[in-house]
N, C-alpha and C positions, 0 to 999 in steps of 0.2 A: 545234465548227462555227464557220466564219468568218462574221462579220456584215458586211453591206454597207449602204451608204447613199449617196444622191446629195447632192452639194454644192449644194443648192438655196438655202440661206439662209446664206451666208458673210458675216462682218462685212466692212465696207469696209476694204481695206488700201490702202497707197500705190499699189498697182497696180490697185485696183478689185477686184471680185469675181473669183474664179477661173472662167475660162471653162469651159463644159461639155466634159468629156473625150471623146475618142474612146472607143469601146467598150473597157472594161477587160478585159484579157486575164489571166485567172486563172492564175498560174504553177503552180497545183496541180491543174489539170485541171477547174476549174469552168466553163470556157468564157467567152464574152463576155456580160456582164450589163448593159452600158450604164452602169455607174457605177463610181466609185472604191470602195475598201474602207476601212473605218476601221481595219482590222487585216490588211493583206496579209501580215504576217509570220507564218509558221507554224513555230514552233520545234520541232515534232514531228520526231523523228528519222526519216529515210526508212525505209520498210518493210524495204528490203534490209539496212539497218544493224541494225534491231531483230531481224530474224530471224537474222542472221549475226554478231552482236556477240560471240559466244563468251563468254557470261556464265558465269563459272566460280565459282559459289557452292557447288559440290559439296564437302562436307566430306572427300571422299576425297583432296583435294589437301593437306590438313593432315597432316603426318607424325605428329602427336600422336594422331591418330585411328586409326592402324594399329598393331596388335600384332604384334611380331616374335617368332618362335619360337626363333630362334638367331642368334648373332653369330659370323661367321667372320672371323678376322683374317689378313691377308696382308701380309707385309713383304718388299719388294723390296730386293735387295742385289747387290753385285758377284758374290758367289759363287752367287747364285740365290735365288729367292723361297722363303720359308718360310711354312707355313700352320698355324694353330691353330684349334680349335673345329669342325673338319670331321669329326664323328663318323660321318657317313653316307658319307664318301668320295666327295663329289660334285665335288671340286676336283682337277684334273690340272695338274701343274707340270712344265715342261721348261725348265730354266734360269730365265729371268724371263718366260717365256711361260705365262700362267696362264689356264686354261679351266675354267669352272663349267658343270655340267650338272645343274640342279636339276629332277629328274623327280618329286620328292615333293610333299607338301602344305604344306610349311613356307614362311612368309614369312621371308626371311633378310636380315639386315643384314651387308653386307660392309664391313669396315674396312680401308682401304688406306693403307699408309705406306711409307717407305723410298725408295730411288732405284735406277733402272736405265736404262742408256744404250741398251738395245735389248731391249724386251720389250713385253708387252701384257696387258690384263685383258679377258677375253671371257666373256659369260654367255649360257647357254641356260636357259630355264625357262618356267613358266606360272603363277607366283604373284607377288604384290606383293613388292617388294624395295627395299632402300636401299643406296646406295653412299656410304659415309662417307669423305671424303678427310681424312686426318690427317697432313699433311706429306708428300705424295706428289710425287715427281719422276720422271715416267715418259715415255720416248720409245720409239716404235716406228719403226724405220727402214724398215719394209715395209708400213705401213698405220696403222690407228687405234690410238691408245694405249689407249682404252677403247671396246669394241665390245659393245653390248647387243643381243642378238637376242631377248630376252624382250619380249613385247608387252604385258605388264601394267605397272601403275603403278610407276614407278621414281623414287624420291626420291634427290636428291643433296645430301648435307649437307657443307658446306665448312667445315672447321676448320683453323686454322693456315695455312701457306703451301704452295701446291700448284702444280705445273706439269705440263702435258701437251703433247706434240708428236708429229707424225706424220713420215713420210718423204716423199721426193720421188715415189716410186712405190708403189702398193698392189699388191704382187706376190703376197701370200698369201691374197687374198680368194677364197673358194669361188665357183664360177659361179652357184650358186643363192642367194647372199646379197648383201645390200646392205652397203656400208661406205663412207659418204659424208662422213666427216669425222674430224678428230683425236679428237673425242668424238662417237661415233655411237650412236643408239638407235632401235630399232623402236618403242619405247613413248614415252609422255610422259616428259619430263625436268623434274622439279620441284625447283628449286634453293632451298636455305635455308642457314642457318648464318651465322656472322659472320667467317669466315676469307676467304682470297683464293685465286683460281684463275686461272692464266695459261695460255691455250691458244694454241699456235703451230701453224699449218698451212701447210706448204709444198707439199703434194702432193694434198690432199684437195679434195672439192667444197665443204667448209665447215670452219670451226673447230669449231663445235658444231652438230650436226644431229640432228633427230628426224623420223621419218616419222609422228609424231603431233603433239604440241605441246610447246613449251618454255615453262616458266613460272618466274619468279624471284620468290621471296618473302623476307621478312625483310631481312637486311643483308649478304649476301655481296658481295665485290668481285670482279668477273669481267672479265678482260682478254683480248681475242681479237685475234690478228693473223693475217690470211690473205693469202698471196701469190698463190694460184691460184684460190681459190673464194670463196664468201660468208663473212661473219663468223658470223652465227647464223641458222640456218634451222629453222623449225617448219612442217612441211607443212600442218597444220590451223590453227595459230595460234602467235603469240609473244605472251605476256602478261607484262608487267613490273609488279610491284606494290611493289618495294622494291629495296634494294641499290644498288650502283654498277657501271655497265657502261661499259667503254671498248673500242670496237671499231674496228679499222683494216683496210681492204681496199684492194688496189692493182691488181687485175686488171681489164682492160676488161670492161664489162658486168656486173660483180658488185655485190652489195648488202651493206651492213653488216648489216642485219636484213631478212629476207624470209620471206614466207609465201604459200602458195596460198590461204589463208583470210584471217584477221584478224590485224592487229598492234594490240595494245592496251597503252597505258601508263597505269597507275593511280597510280604513285609511283616513287620512286627517282631516281637521277641517271644519265642516259644521255648518253654522248659518242660520236659516230660520225664517223670521218674516212675520206673516200673520195677516191681520186686516179685511179682507172682511167677511161678514156674509153668509147667505143662499141665494142662487139664487132661488127665487120662481116665476120666470117669467112663469114657467109651474108648476102649483100646483099638477099635477099628477106625477111629477118627480123632487122632491126637490134635490138640490145639495149643500152640505155644503163645506166650505173651509177647507183646510188641509195643514199642513206643508209638509207631505209626503202622497201620495196616490199611492198604489200599488195594481193592480187588481189581480195579481197572487200570489206574495209573497213579503214580506219585510224581508231582511236578514241583520243583523248587525254583522260583524266579528271583527271590530276594528275601530280606529279613535274616533273622538269626534263629537257628534251631539247635537245641542241646538236648540229648537223650542219654539217660543212664538206665541200664537194665541189669539187675543183679539176679534175676530169676533163672532157674535151671532151664536150659533149652530156649531161652528167650532171644528176641531179636531187637535190633534198634529200629530199622525200617524194613518192612516186609511187604511184597507185592505179588499178587497172583499173575500179573502181566508185566508191564514195563515201567521204566522210570526215566525222568528227564531232570537233570540238575543244570540250570542255566545261570544261576546267580545266588547270592546270599552266602551265609556261613552255616555249615553243618558240623557239629561236634558230637560224636557218638562214642560211648564207652559201654561195652558189654562184658560183664565179669562172671556171669553164671557158668556152671558146668554144663556139659552136654547131657542129654537125657536118652536112655535106651531101655527098652523092654527086653528082658533076658529070660532064659529058661523056658519052662512050659508055657508061660504067658505069651511068648513070642511065636509059638507054633501057629502057622496058618495066617499070620498077619502080613499084610503088604508093607506097611510102614511100622517100623519098630523103634524109631528114634526121632528126636528133635535136637538139632544142633544150635548152639548159642552163637549166632552170627551178627555182625554189625549191620550190614546192608545186604538184603537178599531179595532178588527178583526172579520170578519164574520165566520172564521174557527178557527183552533187551534193556540195557541200561546205557543211556547217552549222557555224557557230562560235557558241557560246552563252556562252563564258566563257574564262578564262585570258588569257595574254599571248603574242602571236605576233609575232615579229620576223623578217622575211625580206628578204634582199637577193639580187638576181641581176644579175650584171655585164653580161650580154649577151642576156637574154631576160626573159620575164615572171617576176615574183616569186611571184605566187599566181594559179593558174588552175584553174577548174572548168569542164569542158565541158558540164555541166548547170547547174542553178541554183546560185547562191552566196548564202547567207543568213547574215547576221550579226545576232544579237540581243543580244550581250553580249561582255564582254572588251575587251582592247586589241589592235588589229591594226595593225602598222607594216610597210609594204611599200615597198621602193625598188628601182627597176629602170631600165635603159636602154630597155626596151620598156614595154608597159602594166604598171603596178605591180600592179594587180588586174584580172583579166579573167574574165568568165563567158561560156560558150557559149550560155547562155539568160538568164533573168531574174536580176537582181541586186537583193537586198532588204536594205537597211541599216536594221534596225528597232531597234537598240540598240547599246550599247557605244561605244567610241572607235575610229575608223578613220582611218588616215593612209596615203595612197597618193601617192608621189612618183615621177614619171618624168622622166628627163633626155632622153628621145628619143621619147616617145609620149604616150598618155593616162594620167592618173593612175588613174581608174576607167573601165573599158570593159566595158559590158554588150552582148552580142549579142542581147539581148531588151529588155524594159523594164528601167529602173533606177528603184527606189523608194527615196527617202530619207525615212524616217518614224521619227523618234525617235533616230537615231544622232547622235553628234558626228563630223562628217566634215571632215578636212583633206586636200584633194587638190590636187596640182600637176601641170599638164601642161607639155609641153616648149615649147609655142608654136605658132602658126598653121601648119598647119591643125589641129593636135592641140588637145584641150581638157582641162580638169581632170576633168570628168565627162561621159562619152560614153555614149549609148544608140544602139541600132541604128535610127536614123531611116530609113536606106536600106531597111531591111526592114519598115518600117511600125510600128516601136515608138517609145516615148517615154521621156523622163526625167520623173519625177514628184517634185517637191519638196513634201512634204506637211507634215512637222514635223521638229523636231530643230535641230541647229546645223550650219551649213555655212560653210566657208571654201574657196573654189575659185579658185586662182591659175591662170588660163588659161581661165576662163569655163566656160559650160555648153553642152551640146548645143543647137543651134538648134531652136526650136519646143517647148521644154520646157513642161510644165504646172506652173505655179508656184502652188500652193495656199497657200503661205506667202510673205510679202513677201521679196523678194530685192533687194539693193542692190549697186551697183558703186562702186568708189573707185580712185583712183590709189594706187600703192604704190612704195616704195623698197627696193632690194635690201638684204638682210642686216639689215633693221630689225625691231625687235620691235614687235608690235601687240597690243592687247587688244580682244577682241570681247565686248561686254556685252549681256546680255538683261535688260531691265527694271532696269538699273542694276547687276546682279550679273555678275561675270566668267563668261563661258561658256568662253573659251579664250584663253590667251596664246600667240602663235605668232610665229616668226621667218620673215620672207619669205626666199625663196631668193636665191641670188646672181644668177640670171638666169631668164627665163621670159617668158611672154606678158604684155602690158600689162594684161590684164583681170583684176581682182580682184572676186569676187562673194562677198558675205557674207549670212547669213540666220540668224535665231533665231526661236523660237516666240513671242517677245514683242517689246517695243520694242527695236530694234536700234541700238546705237551702237558706234563704233570709235575707238580711241585709238592714236596713233602715238608711238614713242619711249618706250615704257613700260620699267620695270625689272621683269623677270620673276623670279619666285622660286617657292618651294614645290616640289612634286613635278615633276620633269622628265618630259616625255612625248615619244614618237616620236623617240627617239635624241637628245633635247635640243632639237629644234626647237619643242617645245611645253612649256607649264608650266601649273600650276594656280593660281598667285597672281601678281598684278601690282600695280604702283603707278605713279603719275605719268602722264606722257604728255599729248598734246594731241589735241583732237577732229579727226577726219577727216571731210571732207564726203562724204556718201553721196548717190548718185543712184539713181533708179528703174532697175531692170534687168528687161528683159522677155523675154530669151532669144529674141527674134524673129529672123527671117532663116533662113538655110540651116542646114545640118548642121555638125557638127564635122568633124574629119578623117575619112578613109576608115576609120580604126580597124582594129584587128586582128580577124580572124576568130577563132574559138575555137582559139587556139594560135599565132597569128602576126600579123605586121603587114600582112596582106592579100595580100602578094605570094607568090610561089612559095616553097616550102621551109619549113623550120623549123616544121612543124606537128605533129611527133610529140612 
């Protein structure tokens, strides 16, 4: 339960006591209660993420917990595939086209090896099974290399070096069956082992596709290249707990990893490279490319994720609902231009654009830990159309538009947050913006844009309650400053040290250009030194540091955030003007 209190007896600061606030709007549905809150930050994961986080603690996903009744070995070769261990005659072979029809009660392990330039491995059945890849090189010129029509748990053990590839056209697929990728499964695909698997898709809807979920455990190395479709698709979820993944997709509108449900990363090393732009074959339903697309939730608990997207209108991570980042390392670079339909083609269309954003969620984004680095060359680096809540971790966002944008309230309750914009606001909340406990370094591009913007036009406010703040570009006009804030002159490219009660709070390097207004604040006695020597751990791409020495004192003046608003600011998804909202 959140606790509330009114600031009735604040100590006298340089600015005097904090004026009585307008009614506090509870971003979590509590309504207006006429007071501030001593803890507006609610780190609880949104209900939709709790319910749909696809928590897989089921022991059924551990292959060691399944007993197999039989092992059937299949060796592919130029002269045709050979089979051993098939005492019940469930395997049919025609050249290198191998079909299994397991109508019995046995859990079977299929060990595949050898090489074939035109063949496939296809399974029918109703029992758990394992596909063990032991040095397999298999290409199907007319469809999927591996096609699993069994809807029961399917383990994939990767040993040695393995390659799979499909053909340009899927000409042998029965009308009543799905066959959606070079490695397709109706059931869960649970990868383990310590070998490597390379999947190349030139004709399928995906490289690896499951109509259930895809899960990666242990330490396999999986490389996927898809020319026509997605890289990895799990209809219900994609869950990565280990291993090394390298996925490349190039078709317009396609995703490196995609799910109608949840994408969750708990560990491993994931590299995603996307170059396709916007699929505008249907102008009423534009689809942009993404490194990761999750319809229900994206969750990052651990591991390393690196995404590059050079496609026009492309995204790094995109979600139709919410996101939770609790740990791990995320590094995203989006370099594509924005996409917009213009002229006669745009008449009557609801959506006419796709913007190139680093992280974009249609719902709430919560960051409680980890390290998040996002750059977007032509639009917002990080956007949540709902609330955006940061309670921990390191967040570094750079953009030519708003660096970090929320469609509703923005709450910075902990962690270290850096937001640098070369063309708009550093931080832009389309509701209230609360700085309470976080270390914030924000840079706006200059008048009328500001470093930290709240939606004053809509009746909302910026609240500076506690924490450490460096704002180059100033604050939204009319902000409620319940912690003393100061302004100072600054010089381009110069290193400064901000101190709280004599201890370094942040060493930072001023940008090469920007607004003349520098605002600083700490929760204690605040001092600022210029010309320091920065050392220690580098932060925010090197513009910040954790240690400093030397320097000379800078004169600080009272800052009141009086006057009008900041710039017009971006609506949830754009710079206020038409277009680029998707």
